C-alpha positions as CSV (number, residue, x, y, z in Angstrom):
1,X,2.9,10.5,27.2
2,X,4.4,10.0,23.7
3,X,6.4,12.9,22.4
4,X,8.1,13.5,19.1
5,X,10.3,16.2,17.6
6,X,9.5,17.2,14.0
7,X,12.4,17.0,11.6
8,X,10.4,18.2,8.6
9,X,7.4,20.4,8.1
10,X,4.0,18.7,8.7
11,X,0.3,19.4,8.4
12,X,-1.1,17.9,11.6
13,X,-4.6,17.5,13.0
14,X,-4.3,19.8,16.0
15,X,-7.7,20.3,17.8
16,X,-9.0,23.8,17.6
17,X,-7.4,24.7,14.3
18,X,-10.2,25.9,12.1
19,X,-10.8,27.8,8.9
20,X,-13.6,30.4,9.1
21,X,-15.5,31.2,6.0
22,X,-17.9,34.1,5.9
23,X,-20.5,34.9,3.3
24,X,-23.1,37.6,3.1
25,X,-26.6,36.8,2.0
26,X,-27.5,39.2,-0.8
27,X,-31.2,39.4,0.0
28,X,-31.1,39.8,3.8
29,X,-27.6,41.2,4.2
30,X,-27.0,38.6,7.0
31,X,-23.5,37.4,7.5
32,X,-23.2,33.6,7.7
33,X,-20.1,31.9,9.1
34,X,-18.9,28.4,8.4
35,X,-16.1,26.8,10.4
36,X,-14.1,23.9,9.0
37,X,-11.5,21.8,10.9
38,X,-8.2,21.9,9.0
39,X,-4.6,20.7,9.6
40,X,-2.1,23.1,11.1
41,X,1.2,23.6,9.3
42,X,4.1,23.2,11.6
43,X,7.6,24.0,10.4
44,X,10.6,23.1,12.6
45,X,12.6,25.9,10.9
46,X,10.0,28.5,12.0
47,X,10.7,29.8,15.5
48,X,7.0,30.6,16.0
49,X,6.1,26.9,15.6
50,X,8.9,25.8,18.0
51,X,7.6,26.7,21.3
52,X,9.8,24.2,23.3
53,X,13.5,24.5,23.8
54,X,13.8,20.9,22.4
55,X,12.5,22.2,19.0
56,X,9.1,21.7,17.4
57,X,7.6,19.0,19.7
58,X,4.3,17.3,19.4
59,X,2.5,14.8,21.7
60,X,-0.4,12.5,21.2
61,X,-2.6,13.7,24.1
62,X,-2.9,15.7,27.3
63,X,-0.2,15.5,29.9
64,X,2.9,16.4,27.8
65,X,4.9,19.5,28.2
66,X,2.8,22.7,28.3
67,X,4.7,23.9,25.2
68,X,4.1,20.8,23.1
69,X,1.6,20.8,20.3
70,X,-1.2,18.2,21.0
71,X,-2.2,16.4,17.9
72,X,-4.5,13.6,16.8
73,X,-3.3,10.9,14.4
74,X,-0.4,8.6,13.8
75,X,3.3,9.5,13.7
76,X,5.2,9.9,10.4
77,X,8.7,8.9,9.4
78,X,9.8,12.5,9.9
79,X,9.0,12.5,13.6
80,X,11.8,11.7,16.0
81,X,10.6,9.9,19.1
82,X,11.7,11.5,22.4
83,X,10.5,9.0,24.9
84,X,9.9,5.2,25.2
85,X,6.2,5.3,24.6
86,X,6.8,7.3,21.4
87,X,9.4,4.7,20.3
88,X,6.9,1.8,20.8
89,X,4.3,3.6,18.7
90,X,6.8,4.5,16.0
91,X,8.0,0.9,15.8
92,X,4.4,-0.2,15.2
93,X,4.1,2.1,12.1
94,X,7.7,1.4,10.8
95,X,6.6,-1.5,8.6
96,X,4.1,0.7,6.7
97,X,6.7,3.4,5.8
98,X,8.4,2.8,2.5
99,X,10.4,5.6,0.9
100,X,9.0,6.0,-2.7
101,X,12.4,6.4,-4.2
102,X,14.6,4.2,-2.0
103,X,12.2,1.3,-2.4
104,X,12.8,1.3,-6.2
105,X,15.3,-1.2,-7.5
106,X,18.9,0.1,-7.9
107,X,19.5,-0.7,-11.6
108,X,18.1,2.6,-12.7
109,X,15.9,1.2,-15.5
110,X,12.4,1.2,-14.2
111,X,10.8,-0.7,-17.1
112,X,13.5,-3.5,-17.0
113,X,13.1,-3.8,-13.2
114,X,9.3,-3.9,-13.5
115,X,9.5,-6.6,-16.2
116,X,11.9,-8.6,-14.1
117,X,9.5,-8.3,-11.2
118,X,6.6,-9.6,-13.3
119,X,8.7,-12.5,-14.6
120,X,9.6,-13.5,-11.1
121,X,5.9,-13.4,-10.1
122,X,5.0,-15.5,-13.1
123,X,7.7,-18.0,-12.3
124,X,6.5,-18.2,-8.7
125,X,2.9,-18.8,-9.9
126,X,3.9,-21.4,-12.4
127,X,6.0,-23.4,-9.9
128,X,3.1,-23.4,-7.4
129,X,0.5,-24.3,-10.0
130,X,-0.5,-28.0,-10.2
131,X,-0.3,-29.3,-13.7
132,X,-2.9,-31.9,-14.9
133,X,-0.1,-34.5,-15.6
134,X,0.8,-34.5,-11.9
135,X,-2.7,-34.9,-10.6
136,X,-2.2,-38.7,-10.1
137,X,-3.9,-40.5,-13.1
138,X,-3.7,-44.2,-12.4
139,X,-1.7,-46.5,-14.8
140,X,-4.8,-48.6,-15.6
141,X,-6.8,-45.5,-16.6
142,X,-3.9,-44.3,-18.8
143,X,-3.6,-47.7,-20.6
144,X,-7.4,-47.8,-21.1
145,X,-7.2,-44.4,-22.7
146,X,-4.3,-45.5,-25.0
147,X,-6.4,-48.5,-26.1
148,X,-9.4,-46.2,-27.0
149,X,-7.1,-43.9,-29.0
150,X,-5.6,-46.9,-30.8
151,X,-9.1,-48.2,-31.7
152,X,-10.3,-44.7,-32.9
153,X,-7.1,-44.4,-35.0
154,X,-7.8,-47.8,-36.6
155,X,-11.4,-47.0,-37.3
156,X,-10.4,-43.7,-38.8
157,X,-8.0,-45.4,-41.2
158,X,-10.7,-47.9,-42.1
159,X,-13.3,-45.1,-42.8
160,X,-10.8,-43.2,-45.0
161,X,-10.1,-46.4,-46.9
162,X,-13.8,-47.0,-47.5
163,X,-14.4,-43.4,-48.7
164,X,-11.5,-43.7,-51.1
165,X,-12.9,-46.9,-52.7
166,X,-16.2,-45.2,-53.3
167,X,-14.7,-42.2,-55.1
């Protein structure tokens, strides 16, 4: 049974925690109740939430300590694993957890760091891109193209000379 100690307040999906909403029908006077499943707020600083001598302890299913809160869901970075199965589960989720402040670059200038990141991405894309010059045009095709360009240039000069004579 995986067990964790909460190190910070959490809203957890604890089965049986519901919000009851009542409304009275104006015409009939009948009271209608609606029940909604909601998260339960557990605070390790609140003695009422810490039912175990180990602190505010939650587990992921039946079979834990009778004083543990049973919850549904995945662990968070603010849950300290208490047993081996909890450590295995926590390690699976560790890669997803990035601290929003600590993951920022350390220079302190967000716009400069963002620009540097974009420039690095652009450089990576440009080095991976295949340019048309490196696609492997054969030497014979290149020489044929040069000859065509030379012929077109000569004919262009000839046409310009003819139009100047007529003017």
